[in-house]
Backbone atoms as SQL, in Angstrom:
CREATE TABLE atoms (id INTEGER PRIMARY KEY, chain TEXT, resi INTEGER, resn TEXT, atom TEXT, x REAL, y REAL, z REAL);
INSERT INTO atoms VALUES
  (1, 'A', 1, 'UNK', 'N', 124.019, 73.246, 94.575),
  (2, 'A', 1, 'UNK', 'CA', 125.118, 71.871, 95.535),
  (3, 'A', 1, 'UNK', 'C', 125.424, 73.412, 96.515),
  (4, 'A', 2, 'UNK', 'N', 125.360, 74.303, 96.520),
  (5, 'A', 2, 'UNK', 'CA', 125.407, 75.163, 97.595),
  (6, 'A', 2, 'UNK', 'C', 123.965, 75.181, 98.798),
  (7, 'A', 3, 'UNK', 'N', 122.936, 75.449, 97.845),
  (8, 'A', 3, 'UNK', 'CA', 122.138, 74.963, 98.500),
  (9, 'A', 3, 'UNK', 'C', 121.903, 73.881, 99.576),
  (10, 'A', 4, 'UNK', 'N', 122.070, 72.776, 98.353),
  (11, 'A', 4, 'UNK', 'CA', 121.800, 71.746, 99.147),
  (12, 'A', 4, 'UNK', 'C', 122.620, 71.337, 100.960),
  (13, 'A', 5, 'UNK', 'N', 124.265, 71.745, 100.209),
  (14, 'A', 5, 'UNK', 'CA', 125.123, 71.560, 101.403),
  (15, 'A', 5, 'UNK', 'C', 124.913, 73.136, 102.604),
  (16, 'A', 6, 'UNK', 'N', 124.118, 73.810, 102.513),
  (17, 'A', 6, 'UNK', 'CA', 123.597, 75.023, 103.604),
  (18, 'A', 6, 'UNK', 'C', 122.371, 74.463, 103.801),
  (19, 'A', 7, 'UNK', 'N', 121.296, 73.802, 103.092),
  (20, 'A', 7, 'UNK', 'CA', 120.304, 72.926, 103.748),
  (21, 'A', 7, 'UNK', 'C', 120.398, 71.590, 104.777),
  (22, 'A', 8, 'UNK', 'N', 121.015, 70.794, 104.225),
  (23, 'A', 8, 'UNK', 'CA', 121.190, 69.633, 104.918),
  (24, 'A', 8, 'UNK', 'C', 121.534, 69.596, 106.587),
  (25, 'A', 9, 'UNK', 'N', 123.034, 70.309, 106.718),
  (26, 'A', 9, 'UNK', 'CA', 122.873, 70.618, 107.444),
  (27, 'A', 9, 'UNK', 'C', 122.101, 71.325, 108.664),
  (28, 'A', 10, 'UNK', 'N', 121.629, 71.940, 108.215),
  (29, 'A', 10, 'UNK', 'CA', 120.572, 72.728, 109.775),
  (30, 'A', 10, 'UNK', 'C', 119.808, 72.085, 109.706),
  (31, 'A', 11, 'UNK', 'N', 118.902, 70.386, 108.573),
  (32, 'A', 11, 'UNK', 'CA', 118.324, 69.527, 108.985),
  (33, 'A', 11, 'UNK', 'C', 118.278, 68.820, 110.101),
  (34, 'A', 12, 'UNK', 'N', 119.634, 68.566, 109.811),
  (35, 'A', 12, 'UNK', 'CA', 120.512, 67.384, 111.033),
  (36, 'A', 12, 'UNK', 'C', 120.576, 68.474, 111.916),
  (37, 'A', 13, 'UNK', 'N', 120.761, 69.805, 111.730),
  (38, 'A', 13, 'UNK', 'CA', 121.663, 70.676, 113.848),
  (39, 'A', 13, 'UNK', 'C', 119.539, 70.685, 113.963),
  (40, 'A', 14, 'UNK', 'N', 118.853, 70.463, 113.655),
  (41, 'A', 14, 'UNK', 'CA', 117.953, 70.981, 113.068),
  (42, 'A', 14, 'UNK', 'C', 116.812, 69.148, 114.490),
  (43, 'A', 15, 'UNK', 'N', 117.180, 68.523, 113.880),
  (44, 'A', 15, 'UNK', 'CA', 116.970, 67.193, 114.507),
  (45, 'A', 15, 'UNK', 'C', 118.041, 66.896, 115.333),
  (46, 'A', 16, 'UNK', 'N', 118.757, 66.953, 115.466),
  (47, 'A', 16, 'UNK', 'CA', 119.811, 67.442, 116.995),
  (48, 'A', 16, 'UNK', 'C', 119.752, 67.875, 118.611),
  (49, 'A', 17, 'UNK', 'N', 119.050, 68.739, 118.147),
  (50, 'A', 17, 'UNK', 'CA', 118.177, 69.636, 118.633),
  (51, 'A', 17, 'UNK', 'C', 116.774, 69.598, 118.890),
  (52, 'A', 18, 'UNK', 'N', 116.010, 69.060, 117.989),
  (53, 'A', 18, 'UNK', 'CA', 114.355, 68.768, 118.732),
  (54, 'A', 18, 'UNK', 'C', 115.161, 67.109, 119.436),
  (55, 'A', 19, 'UNK', 'N', 115.789, 65.619, 119.046),
  (56, 'A', 19, 'UNK', 'CA', 115.714, 64.281, 119.728),
  (57, 'A', 19, 'UNK', 'C', 116.945, 64.942, 120.686),
  (58, 'A', 20, 'UNK', 'N', 118.614, 65.250, 120.485),
  (59, 'A', 20, 'UNK', 'CA', 119.220, 65.382, 120.853),
  (60, 'A', 20, 'UNK', 'C', 119.472, 65.613, 122.286),
  (61, 'A', 21, 'UNK', 'N', 118.843, 67.096, 122.004),
  (62, 'A', 21, 'UNK', 'CA', 118.596, 68.361, 123.229),
  (63, 'A', 21, 'UNK', 'C', 120.147, 69.416, 122.520),
  (64, 'A', 22, 'UNK', 'N', 120.635, 69.011, 121.691),
  (65, 'A', 22, 'UNK', 'CA', 122.013, 69.708, 121.299),
  (66, 'A', 22, 'UNK', 'C', 121.600, 71.614, 121.481),
  (67, 'A', 23, 'UNK', 'N', 122.278, 72.340, 121.844),
  (68, 'A', 23, 'UNK', 'CA', 122.269, 74.115, 122.014),
  (69, 'A', 23, 'UNK', 'C', 122.133, 74.623, 120.548),
  (70, 'A', 24, 'UNK', 'N', 122.159, 75.735, 120.099),
  (71, 'A', 24, 'UNK', 'CA', 122.271, 75.506, 119.014),
  (72, 'A', 24, 'UNK', 'C', 123.235, 77.240, 119.153),
  (73, 'A', 25, 'UNK', 'N', 123.679, 76.226, 117.504),
  (74, 'A', 25, 'UNK', 'CA', 125.105, 77.452, 117.953),
  (75, 'A', 25, 'UNK', 'C', 125.684, 77.996, 116.181),
  (76, 'A', 26, 'UNK', 'N', 125.078, 79.146, 115.854),
  (77, 'A', 26, 'UNK', 'CA', 125.798, 79.767, 115.052),
  (78, 'A', 26, 'UNK', 'C', 126.624, 79.553, 114.208),
  (79, 'A', 27, 'UNK', 'N', 127.998, 80.408, 115.408),
  (80, 'A', 27, 'UNK', 'CA', 128.918, 79.864, 114.273),
  (81, 'A', 27, 'UNK', 'C', 129.129, 77.922, 113.935),
  (82, 'A', 28, 'UNK', 'N', 129.744, 77.772, 114.342),
  (83, 'A', 28, 'UNK', 'CA', 129.112, 75.679, 114.418),
  (84, 'A', 28, 'UNK', 'C', 128.841, 75.250, 113.517),
  (85, 'A', 29, 'UNK', 'N', 127.382, 76.038, 113.297),
  (86, 'A', 29, 'UNK', 'CA', 126.301, 76.104, 112.263),
  (87, 'A', 29, 'UNK', 'C', 127.239, 76.232, 110.535),
  (88, 'A', 30, 'UNK', 'N', 128.006, 77.635, 110.864),
  (89, 'A', 30, 'UNK', 'CA', 127.490, 78.060, 109.674),
  (90, 'A', 30, 'UNK', 'C', 129.077, 77.170, 109.088),
  (91, 'A', 31, 'UNK', 'N', 130.515, 76.917, 110.072),
  (92, 'A', 31, 'UNK', 'CA', 131.463, 75.900, 109.978),
  (93, 'A', 31, 'UNK', 'C', 131.289, 75.231, 109.166),
  (94, 'A', 32, 'UNK', 'N', 130.346, 73.565, 109.754),
  (95, 'A', 32, 'UNK', 'CA', 129.920, 72.734, 109.457),
  (96, 'A', 32, 'UNK', 'C', 129.584, 72.569, 107.941),
  (97, 'A', 33, 'UNK', 'N', 128.393, 74.244, 107.904),
  (98, 'A', 33, 'UNK', 'CA', 127.909, 74.374, 106.151),
  (99, 'A', 33, 'UNK', 'C', 129.597, 74.380, 105.497),
  (100, 'A', 34, 'UNK', 'N', 130.144, 75.759, 105.534),
  (101, 'A', 34, 'UNK', 'CA', 131.716, 75.421, 104.783),
  (102, 'A', 34, 'UNK', 'C', 132.040, 74.230, 104.522),
  (103, 'A', 35, 'UNK', 'N', 132.435, 72.928, 105.839),
  (104, 'A', 35, 'UNK', 'CA', 133.622, 72.139, 105.138),
  (105, 'A', 35, 'UNK', 'C', 132.360, 70.920, 104.009),
  (106, 'A', 36, 'UNK', 'N', 131.321, 71.733, 104.587),
  (107, 'A', 36, 'UNK', 'CA', 130.542, 70.350, 103.416),
  (108, 'A', 36, 'UNK', 'C', 130.234, 70.644, 102.485),
  (109, 'A', 37, 'UNK', 'N', 130.620, 72.062, 102.020),
  (110, 'A', 37, 'UNK', 'CA', 130.239, 72.930, 100.468),
  (111, 'A', 37, 'UNK', 'C', 131.707, 72.470, 100.447),
  (112, 'A', 38, 'UNK', 'N', 133.106, 72.482, 100.537),
  (113, 'A', 38, 'UNK', 'CA', 133.948, 72.608, 100.484),
  (114, 'A', 38, 'UNK', 'C', 134.199, 71.057, 100.016),
  (115, 'A', 39, 'UNK', 'N', 133.553, 69.964, 100.834),
  (116, 'A', 39, 'UNK', 'CA', 133.676, 68.637, 100.447),
  (117, 'A', 39, 'UNK', 'C', 132.972, 68.386, 99.207),
  (118, 'A', 40, 'UNK', 'N', 131.755, 68.775, 98.904),
  (119, 'A', 40, 'UNK', 'CA', 131.467, 68.600, 97.774),
  (120, 'A', 40, 'UNK', 'C', 132.146, 69.236, 96.436),
  (121, 'A', 41, 'UNK', 'N', 132.250, 70.686, 96.680),
  (122, 'A', 41, 'UNK', 'CA', 132.717, 70.906, 95.760),
  (123, 'A', 41, 'UNK', 'C', 134.077, 70.330, 94.871),
  (124, 'A', 42, 'UNK', 'N', 135.244, 69.756, 96.523),
  (125, 'A', 42, 'UNK', 'CA', 136.392, 68.761, 95.959),
  (126, 'A', 42, 'UNK', 'C', 135.820, 67.309, 94.997),
  (127, 'A', 43, 'UNK', 'N', 134.719, 66.687, 95.072),
  (128, 'A', 43, 'UNK', 'CA', 133.996, 65.902, 94.845),
  (129, 'A', 43, 'UNK', 'C', 133.393, 66.082, 93.509),
  (130, 'A', 44, 'UNK', 'N', 132.788, 67.169, 93.366),
  (131, 'A', 44, 'UNK', 'CA', 132.483, 67.056, 91.516),
  (132, 'A', 44, 'UNK', 'C', 134.024, 67.675, 90.922),
  (133, 'A', 45, 'UNK', 'N', 134.783, 68.209, 91.560),
  (134, 'A', 45, 'UNK', 'CA', 135.859, 69.252, 90.617),
  (135, 'A', 45, 'UNK', 'C', 137.194, 68.651, 91.817),
  (136, 'A', 46, 'UNK', 'N', 137.626, 67.038, 91.194),
  (137, 'A', 46, 'UNK', 'CA', 138.512, 66.692, 92.152),
  (138, 'A', 46, 'UNK', 'C', 139.920, 67.542, 91.488),
  (139, 'A', 47, 'UNK', 'N', 139.907, 67.434, 90.118),
  (140, 'A', 47, 'UNK', 'CA', 141.525, 68.178, 89.607),
  (141, 'A', 47, 'UNK', 'C', 141.031, 69.576, 90.242),
  (142, 'A', 48, 'UNK', 'N', 140.667, 70.759, 90.757),
  (143, 'A', 48, 'UNK', 'CA', 140.987, 71.715, 90.766),
  (144, 'A', 48, 'UNK', 'C', 141.892, 72.098, 91.985),
  (145, 'A', 49, 'UNK', 'N', 143.064, 72.816, 92.025),
  (146, 'A', 49, 'UNK', 'CA', 143.825, 72.201, 92.452),
  (147, 'A', 49, 'UNK', 'C', 143.945, 73.659, 93.770),
  (148, 'A', 50, 'UNK', 'N', 142.913, 73.099, 94.425),
  (149, 'A', 50, 'UNK', 'CA', 142.417, 74.150, 95.566),
  (150, 'A', 50, 'UNK', 'C', 142.534, 73.922, 96.729),
  (151, 'A', 51, 'UNK', 'N', 143.055, 73.861, 97.866),
  (152, 'A', 51, 'UNK', 'CA', 142.945, 73.712, 99.055),
  (153, 'A', 51, 'UNK', 'C', 141.861, 73.872, 100.075),
  (154, 'A', 52, 'UNK', 'N', 141.598, 73.554, 100.906),
  (155, 'A', 52, 'UNK', 'CA', 140.710, 73.342, 101.536),
  (156, 'A', 52, 'UNK', 'C', 140.054, 74.078, 102.384),
  (157, 'A', 53, 'UNK', 'N', 141.729, 74.534, 102.871),
  (158, 'A', 53, 'UNK', 'CA', 141.510, 76.073, 103.542),
  (159, 'A', 53, 'UNK', 'C', 141.315, 76.644, 103.412),
  (160, 'A', 54, 'UNK', 'N', 141.427, 77.380, 101.583),
  (161, 'A', 54, 'UNK', 'CA', 141.823, 79.056, 100.805),
  (162, 'A', 54, 'UNK', 'C', 139.890, 78.648, 101.556),
  (163, 'A', 55, 'UNK', 'N', 138.851, 78.090, 101.061),
  (164, 'A', 55, 'UNK', 'CA', 137.666, 78.034, 101.204),
  (165, 'A', 55, 'UNK', 'C', 137.487, 78.186, 102.780),
  (166, 'A', 56, 'UNK', 'N', 138.164, 77.797, 103.277),
  (167, 'A', 56, 'UNK', 'CA', 137.449, 78.364, 105.439),
  (168, 'A', 56, 'UNK', 'C', 138.266, 79.110, 106.097),
  (169, 'A', 57, 'UNK', 'N', 139.600, 80.457, 105.098),
  (170, 'A', 57, 'UNK', 'CA', 139.913, 81.716, 105.460),
  (171, 'A', 57, 'UNK', 'C', 139.259, 82.644, 105.809),
  (172, 'A', 58, 'UNK', 'N', 138.818, 83.015, 107.410),
  (173, 'A', 58, 'UNK', 'CA', 137.442, 83.632, 108.063),
  (174, 'A', 58, 'UNK', 'C', 137.936, 85.450, 107.364),
  (175, 'A', 59, 'UNK', 'N', 136.866, 86.234, 107.171),
  (176, 'A', 59, 'UNK', 'CA', 137.097, 87.396, 107.617),
  (177, 'A', 59, 'UNK', 'C', 138.084, 88.631, 108.363),
  (178, 'A', 60, 'UNK', 'N', 139.048, 89.397, 108.391),
  (179, 'A', 60, 'UNK', 'CA', 139.944, 89.632, 109.137),
  (180, 'A', 60, 'UNK', 'C', 139.048, 90.028, 110.320),
  (181, 'A', 61, 'UNK', 'N', 139.504, 89.769, 112.199),
  (182, 'A', 61, 'UNK', 'CA', 138.284, 89.976, 112.876),
  (183, 'A', 61, 'UNK', 'C', 139.305, 91.045, 114.160),
  (184, 'A', 62, 'UNK', 'N', 138.441, 91.785, 114.556),
  (185, 'A', 62, 'UNK', 'CA', 139.612, 92.746, 115.558),
  (186, 'A', 62, 'UNK', 'C', 139.949, 92.374, 116.897),
  (187, 'A', 63, 'UNK', 'N', 141.431, 92.011, 116.894),
  (188, 'A', 63, 'UNK', 'CA', 142.520, 91.366, 118.034),
  (189, 'A', 63, 'UNK', 'C', 141.830, 92.112, 119.305),
  (190, 'A', 64, 'UNK', 'N', 141.759, 91.368, 120.321),
  (191, 'A', 64, 'UNK', 'CA', 141.551, 91.487, 120.901),
  (192, 'A', 64, 'UNK', 'C', 142.680, 91.981, 122.211),
  (193, 'A', 65, 'UNK', 'N', 142.647, 93.198, 122.700),
  (194, 'A', 65, 'UNK', 'CA', 143.781, 93.868, 123.751),
  (195, 'A', 65, 'UNK', 'C', 144.473, 94.582, 122.965),
  (196, 'A', 66, 'UNK', 'N', 144.329, 95.124, 121.732),
  (197, 'A', 66, 'UNK', 'CA', 144.995, 95.854, 120.795),
  (198, 'A', 66, 'UNK', 'C', 146.055, 95.044, 120.583),
  (199, 'A', 67, 'UNK', 'N', 146.485, 93.590, 120.671),
  (200, 'A', 67, 'UNK', 'CA', 147.298, 92.742, 119.948),
  (201, 'A', 67, 'UNK', 'C', 147.240, 92.815, 118.692),
  (202, 'A', 68, 'UNK', 'N', 148.049, 92.436, 118.049),
  (203, 'A', 68, 'UNK', 'CA', 148.279, 92.256, 115.763),
  (204, 'A', 68, 'UNK', 'C', 148.211, 91.055, 115.596),
  (205, 'A', 69, 'UNK', 'N', 147.480, 90.621, 114.975),
  (206, 'A', 69, 'UNK', 'CA', 147.619, 89.022, 114.745),
  (207, 'A', 69, 'UNK', 'C', 148.697, 88.493, 113.351),
  (208, 'A', 70, 'UNK', 'N', 149.128, 87.844, 113.051),
  (209, 'A', 70, 'UNK', 'CA', 148.919, 87.036, 112.056),
  (210, 'A', 70, 'UNK', 'C', 148.236, 85.849, 111.263),
  (211, 'A', 71, 'UNK', 'N', 147.697, 86.035, 110.545),
  (212, 'A', 71, 'UNK', 'CA', 147.309, 84.570, 109.846),
  (213, 'A', 71, 'UNK', 'C', 148.173, 84.140, 108.323),
  (214, 'A', 72, 'UNK', 'N', 148.302, 82.758, 108.255),
  (215, 'A', 72, 'UNK', 'CA', 149.209, 82.243, 107.268),
  (216, 'A', 72, 'UNK', 'C', 148.344, 81.093, 107.147),
  (217, 'A', 73, 'UNK', 'N', 148.491, 80.563, 105.628),
  (218, 'A', 73, 'UNK', 'CA', 147.815, 79.542, 105.189),
  (219, 'A', 73, 'UNK', 'C', 149.426, 79.099, 103.962),
  (220, 'A', 74, 'UNK', 'N', 148.804, 78.046, 104.060),
  (221, 'A', 74, 'UNK', 'CA', 149.479, 77.170, 103.234),
  (222, 'A', 74, 'UNK', 'C', 149.036, 76.529, 102.102),
  (223, 'A', 75, 'UNK', 'N', 149.481, 75.945, 100.745),
  (224, 'A', 75, 'UNK', 'CA', 148.231, 75.287, 99.721),
  (225, 'A', 75, 'UNK', 'C', 149.323, 74.240, 99.286),
  (226, 'A', 76, 'UNK', 'N', 148.847, 72.769, 99.242),
  (227, 'A', 76, 'UNK', 'CA', 149.671, 72.281, 98.772),
  (228, 'A', 76, 'UNK', 'C', 148.665, 71.408, 97.654),
  (229, 'A', 77, 'UNK', 'N', 149.574, 71.265, 96.340),
  (230, 'A', 77, 'UNK', 'CA', 148.776, 70.595, 95.377),
  (231, 'A', 77, 'UNK', 'C', 148.868, 69.222, 95.834),
  (232, 'A', 78, 'UNK', 'N', 147.862, 68.631, 96.282),
  (233, 'A', 78, 'UNK', 'CA', 147.698, 66.875, 96.748),
  (234, 'A', 78, 'UNK', 'C', 148.516, 66.621, 97.391),
  (235, 'A', 79, 'UNK', 'N', 148.398, 65.146, 98.160),
  (236, 'A', 79, 'UNK', 'CA', 149.262, 65.344, 99.191),
  (237, 'A', 79, 'UNK', 'C', 150.986, 65.662, 99.748),
  (238, 'A', 80, 'UNK', 'N', 151.972, 65.978, 97.869),
  (239, 'A', 80, 'UNK', 'CA', 153.320, 65.971, 98.568),
  (240, 'A', 80, 'UNK', 'C', 153.727, 66.631, 97.047),
  (241, 'A', 81, 'UNK', 'N', 153.506, 67.420, 96.861),
  (242, 'A', 81, 'UNK', 'CA', 154.337, 68.580, 95.967),
  (243, 'A', 81, 'UNK', 'C', 153.980, 69.687, 95.598),
  (244, 'A', 82, 'UNK', 'N', 153.541, 70.979, 95.005),
  (245, 'A', 82, 'UNK', 'CA', 154.448, 71.929, 94.432),
  (246, 'A', 82, 'UNK', 'C', 153.613, 73.017, 95.588),
  (247, 'A', 83, 'UNK', 'N', 153.742, 73.822, 96.709),
  (248, 'A', 83, 'UNK', 'CA', 153.442, 74.332, 97.372),
  (249, 'A', 83, 'UNK', 'C', 154.178, 75.766, 97.597),
  (250, 'A', 84, 'UNK', 'N', 152.843, 76.804, 98.354),
  (251, 'A', 84, 'UNK', 'CA', 153.168, 78.015, 98.507),
  (252, 'A', 84, 'UNK', 'C', 152.752, 78.239, 100.210),
  (253, 'A', 85, 'UNK', 'N', 152.584, 79.203, 100.517),
  (254, 'A', 85, 'UNK', 'CA', 152.662, 79.880, 101.469),
  (255, 'A', 85, 'UNK', 'C', 152.471, 81.074, 101.442),
  (256, 'A', 86, 'UNK', 'N', 151.117, 81.672, 102.266),
  (257, 'A', 86, 'UNK', 'CA', 150.900, 83.280, 102.071),
  (258, 'A', 86, 'UNK', 'C', 150.291, 83.297, 103.570),
  (259, 'A', 87, 'UNK', 'N', 150.912, 85.325, 104.233),
  (260, 'A', 87, 'UNK', 'CA', 150.762, 85.501, 105.527),
  (261, 'A', 87, 'UNK', 'C', 150.339, 87.433, 105.791),
  (262, 'A', 88, 'UNK', 'N', 149.355, 87.218, 106.699),
  (263, 'A', 88, 'UNK', 'CA', 148.849, 88.573, 106.707),
  (264, 'A', 88, 'UNK', 'C', 148.976, 89.232, 108.059),
  (265, 'A', 89, 'UNK', 'N', 149.717, 89.823, 108.230),
  (266, 'A', 89, 'UNK', 'CA', 149.874, 90.932, 109.542),
  (267, 'A', 89, 'UNK', 'C', 148.916, 91.871, 109.985),
  (268, 'A', 90, 'UNK', 'N', 148.241, 91.736, 110.578),
  (269, 'A', 90, 'UNK', 'CA', 147.405, 93.356, 111.022),
  (270, 'A', 90, 'UNK', 'C', 146.924, 93.838, 112.283),
  (271, 'A', 91, 'UNK', 'N', 146.966, 94.987, 112.279),
  (272, 'A', 91, 'UNK', 'CA', 147.085, 95.440, 113.668),
  (273, 'A', 91, 'UNK', 'C', 146.102, 95.792, 114.576),
  (274, 'A', 92, 'UNK', 'N', 145.453, 95.805, 115.203),
  (275, 'A', 92, 'UNK', 'CA', 144.428, 95.618, 116.375),
  (276, 'A', 92, 'UNK', 'C', 143.139, 96.708, 115.411),
  (277, 'A', 93, 'UNK', 'N', 142.923, 96.831, 114.789),
  (278, 'A', 93, 'UNK', 'CA', 141.801, 97.538, 113.966),
  (279, 'A', 93, 'UNK', 'C', 141.455, 96.643, 113.236),
  (280, 'A', 94, 'UNK', 'N', 142.647, 95.789, 112.359),
  (281, 'A', 94, 'UNK', 'CA', 142.425, 94.737, 110.921),
  (282, 'A', 94, 'UNK', 'C', 143.387, 95.248, 109.880),
  (283, 'A', 95, 'UNK', 'N', 143.430, 96.396, 110.059),
  (284, 'A', 95, 'UNK', 'CA', 144.224, 96.295, 108.970),
  (285, 'A', 95, 'UNK', 'C', 145.505, 96.251, 108.891),
  (286, 'A', 96, 'UNK', 'N', 145.506, 95.770, 107.111),
  (287, 'A', 96, 'UNK', 'CA', 146.909, 94.711, 106.725),
  (288, 'A', 96, 'UNK', 'C', 147.881, 95.835, 106.743),
  (289, 'A', 97, 'UNK', 'N', 149.245, 95.391, 107.454),
  (290, 'A', 97, 'UNK', 'CA', 150.721, 95.776, 107.640),
  (291, 'A', 97, 'UNK', 'C', 151.469, 95.256, 106.989),
  (292, 'A', 98, 'UNK', 'N', 151.461, 94.111, 106.609),
  (293, 'A', 98, 'UNK', 'CA', 152.606, 92.891, 105.839),
  (294, 'A', 98, 'UNK', 'C', 151.287, 92.091, 105.210),
  (295, 'A', 99, 'UNK', 'N', 152.389, 91.511, 103.509),
  (296, 'A', 99, 'UNK', 'CA', 151.926, 90.002, 103.421),
  (297, 'A', 99, 'UNK', 'C', 152.846, 90.221, 102.674),
  (298, 'A', 100, 'UNK', 'N', 153.131, 88.464, 102.985),
  (299, 'A', 100, 'UNK', 'CA', 154.082, 88.133, 101.999),
  (300, 'A', 100, 'UNK', 'C', 153.735, 86.991, 101.025),
  (301, 'A', 101, 'UNK', 'N', 153.138, 86.904, 100.614),
  (302, 'A', 101, 'UNK', 'CA', 153.385, 85.258, 99.589),
  (303, 'A', 101, 'UNK', 'C', 154.614, 84.238, 98.470),
  (304, 'A', 102, 'UNK', 'N', 154.969, 83.107, 98.585),
  (305, 'A', 102, 'UNK', 'CA', 155.562, 82.487, 97.536),
  (306, 'A', 102, 'UNK', 'C', 155.598, 81.199, 97.956),
  (307, 'A', 103, 'UNK', 'N', 155.998, 81.010, 96.792),
  (308, 'A', 103, 'UNK', 'CA', 155.851, 79.106, 96.825),
  (309, 'A', 103, 'UNK', 'C', 157.274, 79.275, 97.612),
  (310, 'A', 104, 'UNK', 'N', 157.110, 77.347, 97.688),
  (311, 'A', 104, 'UNK', 'CA', 158.066, 77.062, 98.806),
  (312, 'A', 104, 'UNK', 'C', 158.567, 75.450, 98.159),
  (313, 'A', 105, 'UNK', 'N', 158.130, 75.100, 96.760),
  (314, 'A', 105, 'UNK', 'CA', 158.792, 73.761, 96.095),
  (315, 'A', 105, 'UNK', 'C', 157.992, 72.810, 96.178),
  (316, 'A', 106, 'UNK', 'N', 158.385, 71.972, 96.100),
  (317, 'A', 106, 'UNK', 'CA', 157.787, 70.482, 96.308),
  (318, 'A', 106, 'UNK', 'C', 157.605, 69.758, 98.253),
  (319, 'A', 107, 'UNK', 'N', 156.391, 69.572, 98.563),
  (320, 'A', 107, 'UNK', 'CA', 156.235, 69.348, 99.964),
  (321, 'A', 107, 'UNK', 'C', 155.296, 69.208, 100.981),
  (322, 'A', 108, 'UNK', 'N', 155.052, 68.397, 101.604),
  (323, 'A', 108, 'UNK', 'CA', 154.015, 68.280, 102.048),
  (324, 'A', 108, 'UNK', 'C', 153.308, 68.818, 102.888),
  (325, 'A', 109, 'UNK', 'N', 152.126, 68.791, 103.164),
  (326, 'A', 109, 'UNK', 'CA', 151.045, 69.786, 103.880),
  (327, 'A', 109, 'UNK', 'C', 151.161, 70.224, 105.204),
  (328, 'A', 110, 'UNK', 'N', 151.796, 69.139, 105.916),
  (329, 'A', 110, 'UNK', 'CA', 152.132, 70.107, 107.255),
  (330, 'A', 110, 'UNK', 'C', 153.245, 70.203, 107.238),
  (331, 'A', 111, 'UNK', 'N', 154.618, 70.058, 106.537),
  (332, 'A', 111, 'UNK', 'CA', 155.611, 71.216, 106.010),
  (333, 'A', 111, 'UNK', 'C', 155.624, 72.621, 105.866),
  (334, 'A', 112, 'UNK', 'N', 154.413, 73.065, 104.730),
  (335, 'A', 112, 'UNK', 'CA', 153.998, 73.829, 104.130),
  (336, 'A', 112, 'UNK', 'C', 153.564, 74.855, 105.296),
  (337, 'A', 113, 'UNK', 'N', 152.680, 74.588, 106.075),
  (338, 'A', 113, 'UNK', 'CA', 152.141, 75.106, 107.103),
  (339, 'A', 113, 'UNK', 'C', 153.293, 75.538, 107.988),
  (340, 'A', 114, 'UNK', 'N', 154.640, 75.095, 108.114),
  (341, 'A', 114, 'UNK', 'CA', 154.896, 74.884, 109.182),
  (342, 'A', 114, 'UNK', 'C', 156.373, 76.200, 109.262),
  (343, 'A', 115, 'UNK', 'N', 156.591, 75.882, 107.468),
  (344, 'A', 115, 'UNK', 'CA', 157.363, 77.466, 107.433),
  (345, 'A', 115, 'UNK', 'C', 156.833, 78.271, 107.134),
  (346, 'A', 116, 'UNK', 'N', 155.345, 78.386, 107.082),
  (347, 'A', 116, 'UNK', 'CA', 154.636, 79.629, 106.939),
  (348, 'A', 116, 'UNK', 'C', 154.710, 80.105, 108.359),
  (349, 'A', 117, 'UNK', 'N', 154.439, 79.343, 109.368),
  (350, 'A', 117, 'UNK', 'CA', 154.219, 79.824, 110.342),
  (351, 'A', 117, 'UNK', 'C', 156.346, 80.621, 111.114),
  (352, 'A', 118, 'UNK', 'N', 156.765, 79.723, 110.425),
  (353, 'A', 118, 'UNK', 'CA', 158.053, 80.059, 110.426),
  (354, 'A', 118, 'UNK', 'C', 158.093, 81.504, 110.018),
  (355, 'A', 119, 'UNK', 'N', 157.887, 81.948, 108.530),
  (356, 'A', 119, 'UNK', 'CA', 158.568, 82.928, 108.146),
  (357, 'A', 119, 'UNK', 'C', 157.822, 84.053, 108.730),
  (358, 'A', 120, 'UNK', 'N', 156.356, 83.804, 109.371),
  (359, 'A', 120, 'UNK', 'CA', 155.448, 84.503, 109.599),
  (360, 'A', 120, 'UNK', 'C', 155.509, 85.292, 111.007),
  (361, 'A', 121, 'UNK', 'N', 156.446, 84.188, 112.698),
  (362, 'A', 121, 'UNK', 'CA', 157.394, 85.417, 113.355),
  (363, 'A', 121, 'UNK', 'C', 158.615, 85.164, 112.978),
  (364, 'A', 122, 'UNK', 'N', 159.589, 84.997, 112.123),
  (365, 'A', 122, 'UNK', 'CA', 160.466, 86.050, 111.332),
  (366, 'A', 122, 'UNK', 'C', 160.150, 86.920, 111.092),
  (367, 'A', 123, 'UNK', 'N', 159.284, 87.275, 110.599),
  (368, 'A', 123, 'UNK', 'CA', 158.583, 88.840, 110.027),
  (369, 'A', 123, 'UNK', 'C', 157.869, 89.390, 111.855),
  (370, 'A', 124, 'UNK', 'N', 157.582, 88.368, 112.704),
  (371, 'A', 124, 'UNK', 'CA', 156.864, 89.405, 113.551),
  (372, 'A', 124, 'UNK', 'C', 158.108, 89.771, 114.494),
  (373, 'A', 125, 'UNK', 'N', 159.005, 89.287, 114.253),
  (374, 'A', 125, 'UNK', 'CA', 160.616, 88.830, 115.423),
  (375, 'A', 125, 'UNK', 'C', 161.312, 90.688, 114.562),
  (376, 'A', 126, 'UNK', 'N', 161.267, 90.394, 113.411),
  (377, 'A', 126, 'UNK', 'CA', 161.873, 92.098, 113.082),
  (378, 'A', 126, 'UNK', 'C', 161.310, 92.382, 113.086),
  (379, 'A', 127, 'UNK', 'N', 159.694, 93.583, 113.292),
  (380, 'A', 127, 'UNK', 'CA', 159.222, 93.763, 113.242),
  (381, 'A', 127, 'UNK', 'C', 158.964, 94.490, 114.785),
  (382, 'A', 128, 'UNK', 'N', 158.601, 95.905, 114.993),
  (383, 'A', 128, 'UNK', 'CA', 158.515, 96.667, 115.993),
  (384, 'A', 128, 'UNK', 'C', 157.198, 96.508, 117.045);
């Protein structure tokens, strides 16, 4: 499955470049491959309780201008179900400073993401 999820977007991208004059963008192509792989995995195993967001988490990057960054995520079982949130505060070098993870009950995905952002802001404003 991973082979076809990789080859098919490359083939489509190549055709767009040849016939439509599209410019090559390796980052966008990589994101397209990840999305296609995620959807194919969900189609093969619909009962697996993993969010597509979990598949798309990027590795830590160094922040610009020596500013700390807070990465948050929320996972919800179905369109309205048991949910959990987690987040990582990193300094400008990419080192983890604060990590939180907790269950938040039964909510929809939008509310879960909002709660994760709120939790991150509370921790960020309480820190130096």
